[in-house]
N, C-alpha and C positions, 0 to 999 in steps of 0.2 A: 606590605605598606607598593604601591608601584613606580616606579624608578625609570625615569625619563634620558637618554641618549638626547643630546644636545643636536637639536633639529633631525630627529627621527623620529616616528610614531610612537606608543605605547606598544606593547607589544597586548598580543590582544589574551591569551591563559592570563598576564597580569590581570588585568581589564576585569575577567572572569572572573579570577582567585578574590580580589577588593568587593566588586560588587553582587555577588552575589554567597560566597562566605564571610561577609559580615557579621551577618545573628547567627549563625551559627559556630561563633567559635568556641561558646560555653561543652559542648556538644564531642560526648565521647569518641575521638579518633577521627576529630575531625580529613577533612580534605584538604592535599596539601599541593603543592600550585601544579606537584606531579602530573598528578592526580586530575585535575582540569586539563593541562595537557591529553589527557587521556580522553576525554570524554569530547573535549575538539580534536582530535586528530582521530577518531574511532568514527563522529555525529558528520565529520561535514562533510566524508566523500560522500555517506549515504545521504547527506541533501542536497547537494550536487545530484547528484544518480535519478535519487525522488523529483524533482525542483523538476532537472532539464527531461525527465521522462513528461512529465506532467504536462512541462507544459509543447514537447513534440508531440505529445497526446488533442494539445490542443490549437498546435497549428494542423496538424492531422487533418482535424473537428471543420476546421478555416476553412480550407482546403476541400471537404467535403460539401461544407454547405455552398460555394461558392458555388454546388451544381444545382440544389435548390434545396428548398428547405425540408420537404417532402426527403431526402437524400438524412438528409439529418437525424429525423426523427427515422428513417429508416437502421440509423447504425446506430443510435437508441437506441432503441427494441431488442438487441444483442448486448448488450453491456451486462444485465444485469445476469442474465440466462447463462453467459459466460461467464463472467462469478462463481455461479455456482455449481459448473463446469469444475471452478477449479477448483472452491471452495476443498474437497479429498483431499491435495494433495497440503494442504494446513497443517493435520498433522501429521505432516511428515517433516514438512521443512520446519514446522516449528520445535517439535519434535526435538531435531537432528542442531541447531546451533543451541538449545538449554544443552544438550548433554556434550556435545565439543563443547562449549568454553564451560562449562564446570573440569570436562576434565583438561582445557588449554589451564587454568586458573589452580591444576592441580600435578602440572605439571605431566601429563598421560599425553602426549602427541602419539607415542601408535597406538588409542583404542582411539583416541578424535579421529583419527585417522582410517582404521575400524568402521566406527561411526560414519563418514561422509562414503566407505564404499556402499555399506546396502542401502545409505538414502540413492546412489544414480540407481540400482537392479531394480528399486520400488517405486521409483518414478518412470523410472523409463516405461515396466510394463502397468501402471497406474497411466503414460500417461499416451502411449495409445489406445486401449478402451477405452477413454475421455476424447480425443479424438475420434475416435465412430462411432459413441452417443454420439456429441454432436455433429458426426454432417447423417445422421441418420434421420435425426427428429427434429432437424431444418426447421420441414415449414411445420409441423405441430408448436412446436416452439412461441414458433413464430404470430401462428395464428393463436397459441394462447394469450400472448400477448398482445394482441390489439391491436395484430397490422390489419392494414385498410387496402382497399383496395391503391392507393397512393406510396405505399410502404411493404407489400406482401411482399414480390419477389426479388425486389432491391436488397432485406434485407433477409431473402432466402439466400442470397447469392451471395450478403458479407458471413452470413454464418457457416456455412457452410466450406469457405475460402481458409475465413479465416480458423477453420475447428481446425482442418487439417495440420495444423500446427503448431497442438497444443501441446502434441507428444515435443519437441524443442521449445515450447513453451515450463511442461514440469520438468525437464531436466535439468536445464538452465537456473530453474526456478530451485532448484536440489541442493546444485554447489554451490551457489550464493553466500546461503543459508549456514554452507557450512563452514563458506571463506566471513560470514561473519562472523559464527559464532568462536572463528579464531582471532577475531578482530583486525581482516584485513578485508575492507568495506572501502581501501582505494583497488583492491584488483578489479572489484566488479563492477564500481563506479564505469569504468574507463570503458572493458566492452561493450557494459548495458547500454550508458551514455551514446558512443559508435553507432551499434546499429540500429538506436532512434533516431540517429541525423542521418542514416542512408535511408531507415523509413522515409522520409520527408523528402528527401532524392527520390525515390520510388514513387510516391505522393505522385511528385509534378510528372512524373516520368507517365505514368501509367494512368492514373485520375484527367489529367486530358491533354494526352497520348502529345507524349516530345521524343525526338530524336527517331521520327519516322511513323513511329508505333502508334494504336490506334487507343481512338480515348473511350477509355474501363471505367471513368466514375467509377461509380460505390466499387464493384470489382475489383477494381484497380485498385485503393486504397485495400480492401480486404487480401489480397494479393501480395503488395509491402510490403504487410504485418506480417503477415506470412514467412515471406524472404529474411526478413531481419530479424526472426522470432530463427529460425534456421540461422544464423552468422553469426547471433548471440551463441546460442548452443554451443556451433563447436569453439566461438574465442574463448569460453566456461570451459570445454573438456580441454581446449590445447591448454590451457593454463594450470589445472589441475594433476593432468600427467604430463605435461614438459617442461612448465618453468619451476628454473628455479631460485622464485622472487616468493614463492607463498610455502610454509612450514606444516602446510596440507601436500603438499606432494605427492599425491601414489603414483603405481607403476602399473604396468598392463599384464604386467607379471604375477600380480597383488592374489591373495586367495579373496574371486569376487563369489562366491557361496556364502547362499540367504546364510543368514546368521539367527536361528530365534531369538537367544538371547537379549540379544542389540536390536533385533526388530520387535520386539518386546517391550523393549524400555521405552524404545523411539518408539510410539503410542500409548502408551501410557502416559507418555506427557500428555503428547498431542493432539490427541482425541479428543479434548471439552475444545481443543481450540478448533477442531474440524469441524465441531457441531455446531460451534459457535460460527464459523463461515457460513457455514451449512443457513444458520438458524437468521444469522445477515442478511445474505443472500436470499433464500429465502423470501425473507421478506421486503426488500429491497425489490425480488423482483414484481410481487405483489403490489408492493408503493408505487413501481415504475405505467403498471400496470391499469392503474387507479387515473393516474395522471395524463397516460396517453388517449384514455378518455376526455378529457376539453378540447379533445381537435390538435394540429397536425402546429400549428402555427405556436397553440400553448405549450405542446411536446416540444418544439421545435427550443421555444426559449426555458422549458426544464435541461434540457439536456448539452442547454450554453451556462448555467447557471450549477451543469455535476460538474463539466467540464473547466470551468475555472475555482470552481471551489477546491479542488485534484489539489490548485498549491496554500489552501488551506490543511490539508490532511501532509502536502506530501511535508514540511519541516515537525509535524507532530509523530509521524508515521520514522522519519531520517532520527530522534530523539528514542523514541521505543527502540527500533533498535541496539543505538547507542543503549539504554539500557536494561536491555536483554542479555546485550555484550557482558555490563561490565559488571552488572547484579552478576548473575548468573556463574563467570567469575568470580571475585569476590567468595559469593556461597562452591565457589571448591576451593580455594584456598584456605575455610574456614576463616573467612574474616564477615561475618554479620554487621556490626557496627558501619562499616568501608560500605558492604552492599546498598544498606538505609542510607549514608549518606549521596551515593552516589546517585541515586535511586531520586530521591531532595531537591539536590543541585538541577539536573537535566529535566526536571519539572517547571522547576524555577525561570531559566530561559525558554524553554517551551514557551512559557504562557508570557514570557517580554517576545517573544517573536508573534505568540498566534494573535495579541495584540495591534502589534506593528499591522499584521497584513488585512484586523477588521480597517482599519484606518484606511489606506489603501481602497476593497473596497466600496469604505462611504464616501469618496473621494473621487471615483477612478470609473463607480457603476456602469453606466450608459457609454461611455468614449469603450471601454473593455466589449463592452456587449455587440458594439455594433462590431469592431474586431470583425464576427461568427457571421451577421448577416446586414444586411441593409431595410429591410423591409420594417416599418418604424411601429409593425403592431410585435412585432416579434420582441426587439427593441424593446421596450415600453416594459415589459412583458420579463423578463430577463436583467433588465438591470435595477429594477424592483426585489428580486428572486436576490439579485445578490445584496444587495444592503440588510436584506435580513439573514444572510450569511456573517455575515460579518457580527452579527451581536450572538452567532454558536461560536465566537473563535473560542473563547478564554474552558466550555468543554471539549472540547475535541479538543486544544491544546492538555487541559491536566487527560483524560484519559485515556490518550494512544501512549504516554509515555509512563504515566502512570502498569498501563495493562503487560505495556513489554517489561515493566520490572517485573511485577507478577511470573507470568512465563519465565522470566528469565531463573525466580528461584521457582520450577519448575509448580508455581499456583494459576494452575490455567483455568480454573474451574470459575474463578470471579469472572474475566472477562463471559465466561459462556450466562453466567444469571447478566452481569450484565448490558451486552448485546443479546439478550431475548427478550428482556423487557424490554430498553427503549425502541428497538424493531418491534414488536410485536406489540404493544400497549403502543408504545407511541404512534411512530413513524408508519401499522398495517391501520392499528384500530382507528383510529384519533383524525387520520388523515380521510381515510374512509367517511367519519362523521364530518369535518373541515368540509371537505369536497360536495360528499353528494348528499349531506343533512342537514348542513348549516351555509351552505351553495358559495361559498368563500371562495374559488377553484383556487387557484398556481399560487396561488400565497396564501393558504390552510397547508395544504400540502408542505410546505414550508417551515414553516410555524410548528408542523411535527416534525419534522425531524430535527429543527431549534432542539427541541423536550427531546427527544431520544439521546441528544449528544448528555445533555446535562444532565440527564439521569443513567446513561451509562458511566461517566464521571463519579457522579454522585456513591456509588457503588462497587465502586475500586477502588473509590479514596477511603472511601469509609475500611475495605481489607487491607488500603497498605496498612492505617493507623491504628494494626492490630498488632502490626508485625507480626503473625502468624507467619506469616510468607516466608519467613526467615529458615525458618527451621521444618520445613517439608522436605530437602533435602536429607537429613537426618532420620 
């Protein structure tokens, strides 16, 4: 029952409880108001963090777009290769979040901290390797991605400078994964949003040459990104070693030697997620290469679409974080029914938010595109892309939280199967057919993206309905 104080607003958790739990009252061990409050308290900081990061990324691209369409395209060429380099960290970060959630759920904080220590060690080593790899392979990567005389040198500059900061990004990602597993999403929200805000300020100074500094263009955007990631990394390290606001607080005097048993556990859970990310990002890289062959304007429009489309992924990813944490903690406490109810409720909320975002894209597609670039051809193509994106929102809003729930249970294989099928069958094979055989151009590429999302959503949802994921930990 919803109650309302005279002259006041409804409590958010009361509204969610009444609306989303109405049709689940006959289920065993239904969620109570405090459980809905848990969902909200974990989701909203992750939601704010991811949405703000996406918005700052959009501002970043807008600033680069004011330089030229070639600048947008050059930065766009680097996106998927960077994600591929970072795919290896998915094994560590997913395994970390799940193990920490299990230990927190079973009230074993000591082992949760031990997992966090191993994560810091692993990500430091892997981060250094990925940074060096990115720096020394930049030219080959940009050439492979279809860099031409307009975009090649700009893309190489951007790739090398941002690669230098991958070690900072990897360290921060590992710390964030541990905090999220503990349900502490507010802390990383604060320092990650703050770092992104500094990135925007740095862009303004370095791209356009303010405060007496020379205008660096694309290279300035890259340098600002790397500096902001360093600051976020330092803030994360300060939080986990010196802050009293987290139950995951470590000490520099702790034992940081490699623990083979914990490392094995992390990778046994997370390796399928690393393979998923490798399959996903390599497929997306080929997809981006297919689109880049359509020309600079088409690829610039594609990048605008990708950038704005991040808004639709941010809520789903936030709900995925909540699902991973709450399902993991529930299973850690041996409460399988509550784990399922958390997953179902989070999914319902996610779909409602996704459909609302789709409506926004339909109504404001071309005005959003014009924020990035004034070229009429680029704006027209990007606006049409956003209308197509709206059609895929139900798939996005399903596959992200349901896959998050499966990961929280340690069932990381089926998100891998879903991504492999969706990406390589539709995003790679069908996009090639739609673009190069049927000559549907940019719209054909984005149609394949929509089919990919619904394929992934179908696979993970079928797995979820079997209920077998609830018994992986045991």
